[in-house]
N, C-alpha and C positions, 0 to 999 in steps of 0.2 A: 780297646773296643772290644763291650759288651759282647756277647753271644746268644743267640733264642736256638731251641730244637723244637723243631715243628715236626710234625707228623701230618705227614700228606696221602691220600689216595693215591694210589699207583699211576691212575687216569693222569689227576690234576700233577703229578710229578713228571710222567708223559709228555704231556700237554707243556708245560717250563721247560723243560728238557729239548722240544723241536722245538721253542723262539729262542734258547738260547742262544748267543752268539758263543764260539769258538774262542774268544780271547776274554769270555766275562765268568765270572762266579754264581752259583746260582744265586749268590743274597743280590748280586747286578743287575741283573738278569729281570730277579724279581720286583729289584727295586723300578728298574725302565716301564717293565710293562706295568705297574702300577704308580706310573707317576700322574701328578694334577692333570695334566696335556692329552689327550690323545685328538686321530680327527674325526672321532664322532662327534667332541666337542666343538667343534666347529660348522657340524652341517647346518645349525639354526642358533639362531641369535646371537649374530657377531655384531657387535656393535661398532659404530667408527672408535669408540675412545679403545674397545678391545685391539681395533685396525692401527690406534697410530703407538697403543704399548705394545705392538707384536713390531711394529716399525722402528721403534726409538730403541726394542730389547738389537734386533737387524742390524744398526748400525752401529752400536755400540762394539758389540761385537766384530764388527767387520773391522771396524778401525782400533780395537785392537788385533785380530788378526794382521791387520797390518803393521802394526806395532808391532809385536812379536817376529815376523819377515825379518823385517828392518833389521831387530836387535839380530837375530842368527845370520843373517848378510852379514853385519858389521862382525859378530866374530870371527868368521870365517873367514875374514877380508874380501868379501865377494863388493861390488856395486851395487848389484841389481840391476842395472839399467843394459 
């Protein structure tokens, strides 16, 4: 993966550093902090279509997590009950 060097003012660097999680690189932290959605995006203008789309994403995420748990339990020989 290609990389770029970015010059940051010291105060900007410190703000990012303060929001960076221990297990994150600066690149991952900046990616998370500049993602397409934030809680402020939902402060207004949240449509029924948005709600349906997010509900669908959550359901698919839960299904994927359940399947991953089943596979892990099978792999370690547990029945999950």
